[in-house]
C-alpha positions in Angstrom: -71.6 -164.6 -20.7 -70.5 -164.9 -24.3 -69.2 -167.8 -26.2 -67.1 -170.2 -24.3 -63.3 -170.5 -25.5 -62.1 -173.3 -27.6 -59.8 -175.3 -25.7 -56.9 -176.8 -27.3 -55.2 -180.0 -26.9 -52.1 -180.2 -24.8 -50.7 -183.1 -26.4 -50.1 -184.7 -29.9 -50.9 -188.4 -30.4 -48.5 -190.8 -32.1 -48.5 -190.8 -36.0 -49.0 -194.3 -36.3 -51.2 -195.8 -33.6 -49.8 -199.6 -33.7 -46.0 -199.8 -33.4 -45.4 -202.6 -31.1 -42.0 -201.2 -29.7 -43.5 -197.8 -28.9 -46.5 -199.2 -27.1 -44.2 -201.6 -25.2 -42.0 -198.5 -23.9 -45.0 -196.6 -23.3 -46.5 -199.2 -21.1 -43.3 -199.4 -19.2 -43.2 -195.8 -18.6 -46.8 -195.8 -17.4 -45.7 -198.7 -14.9 -42.7 -197.0 -13.6 -44.2 -193.6 -13.0 -47.8 -194.5 -12.1 -49.4 -192.7 -14.8 -53.1 -193.4 -15.3 -53.1 -193.2 -19.2 -51.1 -192.5 -22.1 -52.3 -189.3 -22.6 -50.3 -188.1 -19.5 -47.2 -189.8 -21.1 -48.2 -187.9 -24.3 -48.3 -184.4 -22.7 -44.9 -184.8 -21.3 -43.5 -185.8 -24.7 -45.2 -183.0 -26.3 -43.6 -180.5 -23.8 -40.2 -182.3 -24.5 -40.7 -182.1 -28.2 -41.4 -178.3 -27.7 -38.1 -177.8 -26.0 -36.3 -179.6 -28.6 -37.9 -177.9 -31.5 -36.7 -174.5 -29.8 -33.3 -175.8 -29.4 -33.1 -176.8 -33.1 -34.3 -173.5 -34.2 -31.7 -171.9 -31.9 -29.0 -173.8 -33.4 -29.7 -172.5 -36.7 -30.1 -168.7 -35.4 -26.8 -167.4 -34.8 -27.9 -163.9 -33.9 -27.8 -162.0 -30.6 -31.4 -162.5 -30.0 -31.1 -166.3 -30.7 -28.5 -166.3 -27.9 -30.9 -164.6 -25.6 -33.4 -167.0 -26.2 -30.9 -169.8 -25.6 -30.3 -168.4 -22.1 -33.9 -168.2 -21.1 -34.6 -171.8 -22.4 -31.5 -172.9 -20.4 -33.0 -170.9 -17.4 -36.3 -172.6 -17.7 -34.8 -176.2 -17.7 -32.5 -175.5 -14.8 -35.2 -174.0 -12.7 -37.4 -177.2 -13.3 -34.4 -179.4 -12.7 -34.6 -181.0 -16.0 -31.0 -180.1 -17.0 -28.6 -179.8 -13.9 -25.2 -179.4 -15.5 -23.7 -175.7 -15.1 -22.2 -175.2 -18.8 -25.4 -176.3 -20.9 -25.4 -176.3 -24.7 -28.1 -176.7 -27.1 -27.2 -180.2 -28.1 -27.8 -181.1 -24.2 -31.4 -179.9 -24.9 -31.6 -182.3 -27.9 -30.4 -185.3 -26.0 -33.0 -185.2 -23.6 -35.7 -187.7 -23.1 -38.9 -188.0 -21.7 -37.9 -189.5 -18.4 -36.1 -186.4 -17.5 -39.4 -184.5 -17.5 -41.2 -187.4 -16.0 -38.9 -187.3 -13.1 -40.0 -183.7 -12.3 -43.8 -184.2 -11.8 -45.0 -184.0 -8.4 -46.3 -187.5 -8.2 -42.9 -188.8 -8.9 -41.3 -186.6 -6.6 -43.7 -187.4 -3.7 -42.6 -191.1 -4.0 -38.9 -190.4 -4.3 -39.1 -188.4 -1.2 -40.7 -191.3 0.6 -44.1 -189.7 1.3 -45.6 -192.7 -0.4 -45.0 -196.3 -0.8 -45.8 -196.6 -4.5 -46.2 -194.1 -7.2 -50.0 -194.9 -7.3 -50.1 -194.3 -3.9 -48.3 -190.9 -4.2 -51.0 -190.0 -6.7 -53.8 -191.0 -4.5 -52.5 -188.6 -1.9 -52.1 -185.9 -4.2 -55.5 -186.2 -5.7 -57.2 -186.4 -2.1 -55.6 -183.2 -1.1 -53.0 -184.4 1.4 -49.9 -182.9 -0.3 -49.0 -179.5 -0.3 -46.1 -177.4 -2.0 -45.1 -174.4 -0.6 -47.8 -175.1 2.4 -50.6 -174.9 -0.4 -52.8 -177.8 -1.2 -52.0 -179.1 -4.8 -54.3 -181.8 -6.1 -52.8 -182.2 -9.8 -50.2 -185.1 -9.7 -49.1 -183.9 -13.3 -47.7 -180.5 -12.6 -43.8 -180.0 -13.0 -42.1 -178.9 -9.7 -39.4 -176.4 -9.8 -36.1 -176.9 -7.9 -37.1 -174.4 -5.3 -40.4 -176.0 -4.4 -39.0 -179.3 -4.3 -38.1 -179.0 -0.6 -41.4 -177.6 0.4 -43.3 -180.9 -0.6 -44.7 -182.3 2.6 -48.0 -183.4 4.1 -50.6 -180.5 4.8 -51.0 -180.0 8.7 -54.7 -180.4 8.2 -54.3 -183.9 6.7 -54.7 -187.1 8.7 -51.5 -188.3 6.9 -49.4 -185.7 8.6 -49.7 -187.8 11.7 -46.4 -190.1 12.0 -48.6 -193.2 13.3 -51.0 -193.1 10.4 -51.1 -196.7 9.2 -50.8 -195.9 5.2 -47.7 -193.5 5.9 -44.5 -195.0 4.3 -42.1 -195.9 6.9 -38.7 -193.9 6.9 -35.4 -195.4 7.0 -34.9 -194.5 10.9 -38.4 -195.9 11.9 -37.5 -199.1 10.2 -34.3 -199.6 12.0 -36.1 -199.2 15.5 
């Protein structure tokens, strides 16, 4: 079978572990987005850091190849809905914050669409296999959803949650008015 491959970490930890202001901000984000631990937040911060690092590199690279790479970076950020403006510059990439990426997680989008009452409940629905994207079951709440896939987020037809009368389903606005 061979040797197992060495898995690399998908996140970087903070340089200094006990900065009170950073810990307070992290705690607020964990509560707001329903994250289970700081590792999930650090993964998104690392992903943002790579986008910003690439933008800084491209600002200094004024060649034709640099322009191509910049348009590719813009295309990725637009596809995921992180940057929505039409005329995007590299400075806009540098101004991004971690909340822009956290808003594109499947867990957050399920909550924002009103399929769950709380972010924690959205996470539970995803992990238990009730939510599908493009009709396929997704059990990872941490994935980033593209703008095209966002409209296809729904309960799976095989899930008991797909029934409108299920007691754990969040009430829609029209149901509350009746």
